[in-house]
C-alpha positions in Angstrom: -19.1 -2.4 -16.0 -16.3 -2.5 -18.6 -12.7 -1.5 -18.3 -10.1 -1.1 -21.0 -7.3 -3.4 -21.2 -3.9 -2.2 -22.1 -0.5 -3.8 -23.0 2.7 -2.9 -21.5 3.6 -0.8 -24.5 0.4 1.4 -23.8 -1.7 0.1 -26.6 -5.4 -1.0 -26.1 -5.8 -4.8 -26.5 -9.5 -5.4 -25.3 -12.0 -4.7 -22.5 -12.6 -6.6 -19.2 -15.9 -7.0 -17.4 -16.1 -5.5 -14.0 -18.2 -6.3 -11.0 -20.5 -3.2 -10.1 -20.5 -4.3 -6.5 -16.6 -4.0 -6.4 -15.7 -1.0 -8.9 -19.1 0.8 -8.9 -20.0 1.8 -5.4 -20.8 5.5 -4.5 -18.3 7.5 -2.3 -18.8 7.5 1.4 -16.1 10.2 3.0 -17.2 9.5 6.7 -16.8 5.8 6.5 -13.4 6.2 4.9 -12.4 8.8 7.5 -13.4 6.5 10.4 -12.0 3.2 8.8 -8.4 4.9 8.1 -8.2 6.6 11.4 -8.8 3.2 13.3 -6.4 1.5 11.0 -3.6 4.0 11.3 -4.3 4.0 15.3 -4.2 0.1 15.1 -0.8 0.2 13.7 0.7 3.0 16.2 3.6 1.8 18.1 3.7 3.5 21.6 7.4 4.7 22.2 7.2 8.0 24.3 7.4 7.1 28.1 8.1 9.4 31.0 9.2 8.0 34.2 7.0 8.9 37.2 8.5 9.4 40.7 8.5 5.6 41.4 10.5 5.0 38.4 13.3 7.5 38.5 16.7 6.5 40.1 17.7 7.8 43.9 15.4 9.4 46.4 15.5 6.6 48.8 15.8 8.6 51.8 14.2 11.7 53.4 16.4 14.6 52.4 16.0 16.3 55.9 14.0 15.8 59.0 10.3 16.8 58.9 10.6 19.8 61.5 13.0 22.1 63.0 14.9 23.4 59.8 12.7 26.0 58.8 12.6 24.5 55.3 9.6 23.2 53.8 9.0 19.3 54.5 9.9 16.8 51.8 9.8 13.2 51.8 11.9 12.3 48.8 14.1 14.3 46.0 12.5 12.3 43.3 9.2 14.4 43.7 8.0 16.2 40.6 8.8 19.5 41.9 12.4 18.5 42.4 14.9 18.7 39.4 15.6 15.4 38.2 12.4 14.0 39.9 9.7 12.1 38.2 7.3 13.5 35.4 3.7 14.4 36.3 0.9 13.2 33.8 3.8 12.6 31.0 3.3 10.1 28.2 3.4 6.3 29.1 4.1 3.5 26.9 0.8 1.6 28.5 -1.5 4.0 26.7 -3.5 1.9 24.2 -4.4 3.7 21.0 -6.2 0.8 19.3 -9.7 1.2 17.8 -12.3 -1.3 17.3 -13.0 -1.8 13.8 -15.9 -3.8 12.6 -15.1 -6.4 9.7 -18.2 -5.3 7.7 -16.9 -1.3 7.9 -13.4 -2.3 6.7 -14.6 -4.6 3.8 -17.1 -1.7 2.7 -14.6 1.2 3.1 -12.0 -1.0 0.8 -14.6 -1.4 -2.0 -15.7 2.4 -1.6 -12.2 3.6 -1.9 -11.5 1.0 -5.2 -14.6 2.2 -6.6 -13.5 5.9 -6.3 -10.1 5.2 -7.6 -11.7 3.4 -10.7 -13.9 6.4 -11.3 -11.3 9.0 -11.3 -9.3 6.8 -13.8 -6.5 5.8 -11.5 -6.6 2.2 -12.1 -5.0 0.7 -15.1 -5.6 -2.8 -16.3 -2.8 -4.7 -18.4 -3.2 -7.9 -20.2 0.1 -8.8 -18.4 2.8 -7.2 -16.6 6.3 -8.8 -16.6 9.8 -7.5 -16.5 13.3 -8.8 -16.2 15.6 -8.1 -13.3 17.0 -4.9 -14.5 15.7 -1.5 -13.4 16.2 -0.2 -16.9 13.4 -2.6 -18.2 11.1 -1.5 -15.5 11.7 2.3 -16.4 11.0 1.3 -20.0 7.8 -0.2 -19.4 6.5 2.9 -17.2 7.7 5.2 -20.1 5.5 3.4 -22.4 2.4 3.3 -20.0 2.6 7.1 -19.8 0.9 7.0 -23.4 -2.4 6.0 -21.7 -4.8 8.6 -20.9 -4.7 9.7 -17.2 -1.3 8.5 -16.7 0.7 11.4 -17.6 1.8 11.9 -13.8 3.1 8.5 -13.5 6.5 8.7 -12.0 6.5 12.5 -11.5 5.8 14.4 -8.3 2.7 12.8 -6.5 2.4 10.2 -9.1 3.4 7.0 -7.4 2.0 3.7 -8.6 1.6 0.3 -7.1 1.6 -2.8 -9.5 -0.6 -5.7 -8.4 0.2 -9.2 -9.5 -1.6 -12.4 -9.0 1.8 -13.1 -7.0 5.1 -11.7 -6.4 7.6 -12.3 -8.9 10.9 -12.1 -8.1 12.4 -10.6 -11.4 9.6 -7.8 -11.4 10.4 -7.1 -7.5 14.0 -6.8 -8.3 13.6 -4.6 -11.5 11.5 -2.1 -9.3 13.4 -2.2 -6.1 15.4 1.1 -7.0 12.4 3.0 -8.4 11.1 5.6 -6.0 7.7 6.0 -7.8 6.5 2.6 -7.9 6.3 -0.6 -5.7 5.1 -4.1 -6.5 2.9 -6.2 -4.4 0.4 -9.3 -4.4 -3.1 -8.3 -5.2 -4.6 -10.4 -2.3 -2.3 -8.2 0.2 -4.2 -4.9 -1.0 -5.3 -2.7 1.7 -7.4 0.6 1.9 -4.2 2.3 2.9 -2.5 1.2 -0.2 -5.2 2.5 -2.2 -5.2 6.0 -0.8 -1.4 6.0 -0.6 -0.6 5.5 -4.2 -2.2 7.7 -7.0 -2.3 4.8 -9.5 -3.0 1.2 -9.2 -1.7 -1.0 -12.1 -3.4 -4.5 -12.1 -2.8 -7.4 -14.4 -6.1 -9.0 -15.8 -5.2 -12.1 -13.6 -4.9 -10.2 -10.5 -8.4 -8.5 -10.4 -9.7 -11.9 -9.2 -7.2 -12.2 -6.4 -8.4 -8.7 -4.8 -9.4 -9.3 -1.2 -13.0 -7.9 -2.1 -14.8 -11.1 -1.1 -16.2 -11.5 -4.6 -14.5 -14.0 -6.5 
């Protein structure tokens, strides 16, 4: 499989040979759905917590004697049927939402989503990606990249991009810090959630071998 390599000016500079087992797999919606749900569940932070009758304050004594008052018998004012009492069947922070995810499933889903991204022409390969620390320099680069076929939505609504480099460069990170439509990351840290979150992936040629595909 071959892919066109561009310069930062949006001009063709050559081609790149890509492994078919990484960028040429068929789409598997069921696998992607299962893996993404598991990853999101494993990242979930349980915050909601309702206090039960044993956790709310007060209710240490019986409100009135058991017999002889003509009223219904009660043992505590912290009962769920009292105002200010505990909550029955409320959310608790001890609940576990984590799901088991096999390593092979996660790895296969990553490659499948990467292949689909490539098939949809939403992955762009550059010979290099370097900017100074100024935001206006990064803006100028993205303006030139819009010349590439398929990148006409770059920077517009729904056209967010993730720039993947062999390693994070401080100047590039600083230049793109204030851009709402673009982020930068090291290629080795790419995940399936990143692939599905960003519409475009922009890779330098050196970053391709750094992708966590298991194929070096």
